[in-house]
C-alpha positions as CSV (number, residue, x, y, z in Angstrom):
1,X,220.4,335.7,209.8
2,X,220.8,332.4,211.3
3,X,224.2,331.7,213.3
4,X,226.4,328.6,212.6
5,X,225.8,325.9,215.0
6,X,228.3,324.5,216.6
7,X,229.9,321.3,216.4
8,X,228.9,318.7,218.5
9,X,231.5,317.0,220.2
10,X,232.6,314.1,222.7
11,X,233.9,315.1,225.5
12,X,236.4,313.2,228.5
13,X,236.8,314.3,231.8
14,X,239.9,312.5,233.8
15,X,241.0,312.6,237.0
16,X,244.9,313.3,236.9
17,X,245.7,311.7,239.9
18,X,245.3,308.3,240.1
19,X,243.9,307.6,236.4
20,X,246.5,309.2,234.6
21,X,249.6,310.3,237.3
22,X,250.9,307.5,239.4
23,X,249.8,308.4,242.7
24,X,252.9,306.7,245.8
25,X,251.4,304.0,246.0
26,X,251.0,303.1,242.4
27,X,254.5,303.6,242.7
28,X,255.1,301.6,246.1
29,X,257.0,304.9,247.4
30,X,256.5,308.5,248.5
31,X,257.5,311.6,245.6
32,X,260.0,312.7,245.5
33,X,259.6,316.5,243.9
34,X,257.0,317.4,241.9
35,X,258.6,316.2,238.5
36,X,258.3,312.9,239.7
37,X,255.7,312.1,236.8
38,X,254.9,308.9,235.5
39,X,251.6,308.0,233.8
40,X,249.8,304.8,233.3
41,X,250.7,304.0,229.7
42,X,247.6,301.6,229.5
43,X,245.7,305.5,229.4
44,X,247.6,307.4,227.2
45,X,246.4,304.6,224.8
46,X,243.5,305.0,226.0
47,X,243.2,309.3,225.6
48,X,245.0,307.8,221.8
49,X,241.5,306.5,221.3
50,X,239.1,309.2,222.4
51,X,241.1,311.8,220.5
52,X,241.4,309.6,217.3
53,X,237.3,309.7,217.4
54,X,237.5,312.7,217.7
55,X,236.9,313.8,221.1
56,X,237.8,316.3,223.6
57,X,240.1,315.2,226.8
58,X,240.3,317.9,230.1
59,X,242.1,316.9,233.1
60,X,241.2,317.6,236.4
61,X,243.0,317.7,239.8
62,X,242.4,318.1,243.4
63,X,245.3,320.6,244.7
64,X,244.8,320.8,248.6
65,X,248.2,320.9,249.1
66,X,248.4,324.4,247.8
67,X,245.7,326.4,250.3
68,X,246.9,324.3,252.8
69,X,251.2,325.9,252.6
70,X,252.6,322.4,251.7
71,X,252.9,324.0,247.7
72,X,252.3,327.0,245.8
73,X,249.8,327.1,243.2
74,X,253.1,327.9,240.2
75,X,254.1,324.0,241.2
76,X,250.7,322.6,241.5
77,X,250.3,324.4,237.6
78,X,253.5,322.7,236.6
79,X,253.0,319.3,237.8
80,X,249.5,319.1,235.8
81,X,251.6,320.3,232.3
82,X,254.2,318.0,233.0
83,X,251.8,315.2,232.8
84,X,249.9,316.7,230.1
85,X,252.8,317.0,228.2
86,X,254.4,313.2,229.4
87,X,250.4,311.8,228.2
88,X,251.7,312.7,225.0
89,X,250.0,316.2,224.7
90,X,246.5,314.6,224.0
91,X,244.5,316.5,227.3
92,X,243.1,319.6,225.8
93,X,242.9,321.7,229.3
94,X,243.6,320.8,232.9
95,X,242.3,322.3,235.3
96,X,242.2,321.7,239.2
97,X,241.4,323.2,242.6
98,X,243.9,324.5,245.0
99,X,241.5,325.0,248.1
100,X,241.0,322.5,250.7
101,X,238.5,322.6,253.6
102,X,240.8,322.2,256.8
103,X,242.4,325.9,255.3
104,X,242.9,328.6,257.4
105,X,241.8,331.4,255.4
106,X,238.3,331.2,253.7
107,X,239.4,332.1,250.9
108,X,241.7,329.0,251.0
109,X,239.0,326.6,252.1
110,X,236.0,327.6,250.6
111,X,235.1,327.3,246.5
112,X,232.7,326.3,244.2
113,X,234.9,324.0,242.9
114,X,236.2,321.9,244.9
115,X,234.7,317.6,244.2
116,X,231.8,316.9,244.3
117,X,231.2,320.4,243.6
118,X,230.6,321.3,239.6
119,X,232.8,323.9,239.3
120,X,236.4,322.8,238.4
121,X,234.7,320.4,235.9
122,X,232.4,323.8,234.3
123,X,234.9,326.1,234.4
124,X,237.5,323.3,232.7
125,X,234.2,322.5,230.0
126,X,233.6,326.0,229.6
127,X,237.7,326.9,228.7
128,X,237.5,324.7,226.0
129,X,234.6,324.9,224.3
130,X,235.5,329.0,223.9
131,X,238.8,328.0,222.5
132,X,237.8,325.3,219.7
133,X,234.2,327.4,219.0
134,X,232.8,324.2,220.2
135,X,229.4,322.5,222.3
136,X,229.5,319.0,224.7
137,X,226.5,317.5,224.9
138,X,226.2,315.9,228.4
139,X,224.9,312.8,226.7
140,X,228.3,312.6,224.9
141,X,230.3,313.8,227.5
142,X,231.7,310.4,230.3
143,X,234.1,311.3,233.5
144,X,236.7,308.7,234.7
145,X,238.0,309.1,238.1
146,X,238.9,307.1,241.1
147,X,238.1,309.6,244.0
148,X,234.2,309.3,244.8
149,X,233.8,312.9,245.1
150,X,234.4,312.7,241.1
151,X,231.8,310.3,240.3
152,X,229.4,312.1,242.9
153,X,230.1,315.2,241.0
154,X,229.3,313.2,237.6
155,X,226.4,312.4,239.1
156,X,225.1,315.7,240.2
157,X,225.9,316.8,236.6
158,X,223.5,313.9,234.9
159,X,227.6,312.4,233.9
160,X,228.0,308.8,232.6
161,X,230.8,307.9,234.4
162,X,233.6,305.4,235.5
163,X,235.7,304.3,237.4
164,X,239.3,305.2,236.7
165,X,241.0,301.6,236.9
166,X,238.3,299.6,234.6
167,X,239.0,302.1,232.0
168,X,242.3,302.1,231.8
169,X,242.4,297.8,231.8
170,X,239.0,297.9,229.2
171,X,237.7,300.8,228.4
172,X,234.4,300.3,230.6
173,X,233.3,297.2,228.5
């Protein structure tokens, strides 16, 4: 008996800060709180195009402030879900790394998920794959980000990747 094969689906990894969510520099002012969230309208349009072509989308974010005691994990998660809502619920999953190398506790300073390590991206892909019963071949995946750490992770995983500003502006063409 052969098992039915799982369909191959395009997968987009998109960095939340600076690609989906406006940073304080983009806003021209500091964030006033966890719900002071603005998304880039052109990013939402790019997400719509990806979903319209049958793809899945994973948002990812480094939330080192959790490990440094600047915020708690619940607030970080709630913030990411708010970004997801403001991005028209187009993200299939959001994943975060709450660690930071400057944290005092080893449990908070050492991990496999902080970029450029690949754990956060792999965990996001695994979660969506389990839920959707699909597979995501590398040649059908794309990572868009502003941070050099995310681009390094993409190179280490042999993922195609684009600068987030370029992707928002023209889709990378």
